[in-house]
N, C-alpha and C positions, 0 to 999 in steps of 0.2 A: 504494500500500500504506500502511496506517496503523499499522505495527508499530513497536516500540521496540527499540533496540539497547543492550545493556549492554556497556561496554568497561572492562576492567581496566587500570589504570595504576599501575605500581609505581615507588616512589622507590628508586633504587639509587645507589651510588657511581659518579660519572661515569667513562665508559669510558677517558678519557685520564689518570685519576689512577693513580699507582703505589700499589698496595695494600701496607699495612704491617700486620704482625701485632702484636698487643698483647704487651708484655713477659711477661705472665702466661700467654700462649698460650690465652686464653679466647675469642679472636675476632680480628677485624680492627679497626683504628683507624677510627672514624667521626667523632669530634669534630673540628670545624674542617676537615672534608674536603668538597670540592665534591660535591654530589649532583645528579642529573638524572633524567629519565624513562627507564626501561628502553627501549633502542632498539627491541626487538620490540613493546613496548606502543605506541610512537609509530606503528609500522606499522599496528597494530590500530586506533588512533584515526583515522589517515588513511583506512583502508578504510571505516570506519563513516561518516565525514563524506562520502566520495565517494558512498556509497549514498544518503545523505540529499540530496546535491546532484542526484542522478539521480531524486529523488522516489520512491525505492523504499521508504524508511522515513520515519517522521515525526519521530523524536526520538532523539538520541544522549545517553546518560547515562554519564558517566565515574565510575568507582569506584576508590578507593584505600584501603588499610588501612595504618594507621601512626600516628605521633605528629602533632602539630600541623603539622610541616613538610610532611606529605603533601599539605596543601592547596595548596602551591606547585605540586606535580605536577599536581593537578587543574586549577589555573588554567591551566597550560600546555595541557592538553587542551581546556579551554574556549576558549582563544585560537586553537587549531587548528580549532575549529568545533563542538565538543560543546555541547549545549544547557544542561545542568546537571550538577552533580556530587553525589556521595555520599561523605562522608568517614567511614569506619568507624574509630572512635577506638581505637587499640591503642598502649600505651606501656609503658615500663619493661621489666620482665622478660618480660611477655607478648609484647612486640614482639620482644625478642631471641630468643624461642623460637617465634615465629610461623612455621609451615610451610605447605607446599602444601595439606595436608588441611584446615587451619583456613580458609585463604583459599577453598578450593573450597566448603566448607560455607557461608561467608559469601556467595559469589557465587551459589550455588544458592538460598539463602534470598531474596536480593535479586531474583533473576530471577523467582521466584514472586510476590514482593510487588509488583514493578513490572510484572508481566505482560509480560515481554520476549519477543519473538519470536526474538531472536538474541543470543547472547553471543559477543563477539569478544575473544580474549586473545592476547598474544604467546606464541609457542610455548615460550619459556623466558625466564628472567631472567638477566642477565649476572653476577649476584653468586653465586647458588647453582647455576645451570645445571640445575635439577631436571627441567624439562620434564614436569610432572605435573599442574599445576593445571587445565588445560583438560580433560584426560581424566577426572580425578576429578569435576570439575564436571558433565560430561555424564553420568557414571555415577550421581551423586547425584540428578540431575534425571530420569534415564532418558530422555535426549534423544539423538538421533543426533549424531555428531561428525565434523567434517572437519578433521583436523590437518595441520600443515606446509603450509598453503595458499599457493600461488604465484599463484592466480587464483580469484576468487569471483564467481559470477554468480547473481542471484536470478531464478528462473523460476517465476512463480506462487507456489505454496505450497512450493516446493522450492529448495534451494540446490545449485548445481553447483560443486564444489570440485576444482581441479587441485592434486594433492598432490605434494610433492617426496619421492621415496623413493630408496633406494639404487640401484635399477635404472633410474631415470629419472623419469618422471612417471606418475601414476595419476589418473584422473578418476572422481569419485564424485558421485552425485546423492542428496541426503538430504532428508527431510521437515523442515519447520519446525514447532515451534521447534527450534533446533539450537545447537550450540556449535562455533565455528570458531577455530583457532589460526593466527596469522600467521607465515609464514616470511619470510626476508630479501628474497626477490625478488617479494613480493606487490605492493609499490609503493615509491615514494620519498616519505617524509613531507614535507609542506610546512613552511616556516618561518612562524612566527606573525608577522604584520605588526603594527606599532605600533598602528594603529586597533583591530585585533582584540584585542590585549593590553589596551587600555583598556576595550573592551566586556566582556572576560572578567571584569573586576573587579566588574561589576554583575550577573553571572549568579549564580544561587543555588547554594549548596553546603549540602546537608543533613548534619547530624551524627547518626551512629547508633552505638550501642554494640553489640558482638557479642552481649551478653546479651539485647538487645532482639530479636535475630534468632534466639535460641535456640541460639547457638553457644558451646560450652565451649572455652576456649583452653588447657586443660590439655595440656601437651606429652607426647607418648609417646616422644620422643627426648631423649637427653642428649649434648651435645657434650663429649667428653673433653678434646680439645686441638686447637689449630689450629697448623700449622707451615707455614713458607714452603717452596716446592719447593727441592730441592738445587740449588746453582749448577752450571752446566755447566762441565766442565773444558775448558781451551783445546785446540783441535785442533792437529795438526802436519801439515806438508807432506812428502810423500815424492817422490823423483825417479823411481823406477821401480816396476814391478809387483812385482819381487822384494822391494823395500824395503817395499811395502805388505803383502805376504804375511808378511814377517818381523815387522812391527809387530803384525799381527793375531794371530800366534802368541804373541808376547810377552804380549799382554793376555788370551790364552786365548779369543779370539773364534772361532778355528778350530782 
């Protein structure tokens, strides 16, 4: 197959970092905080690279929207095996207000421009947990979608996707071009080796502005305030069932 795969890679606060809310409640602290690639995006990159290794597609293009630091995330994808990158430059207030609809419009525009046969995205990002970009990208392109994928198989001009749903697993077969979103059990992402990290430095990253793609970044949402979740109260131990029932009555639980 001679198709091209577009993979979204989002720069997020590292999963191991304790999130802190800004004193003015306008958002979370990002300055001086370790960032990394969204774990679900890592899975998406791994799946695209595996398809290329099987010679089912010819090229993997990693896309990230954000400030200059987003290029580090793209370099990680290139070190994992992507062929080239596209950095969609978004900074300042536009970056703070960037939402799934904006990213979906950008991905849809790039999919058309790059003549992609497949768009693979993480099912969600661990910072906003929106789980919307893949679905809206498919809608904007009017392409079939296979979301929450735990297995992806290319069969001719179709994609067979095993989806994780509440009741178990669902298998769908959709026509290409298509949009697929990666779930946790799709694969285990590889670690980038030192030789591949060095090779990634020589791979090309194109810089694009949203306006060049015809995308307006005006936000339709306003964040009023961000609060930390309330702290859990310490539990207590009871000796008997009667004590348990008594405590539950005291708290008005029963």
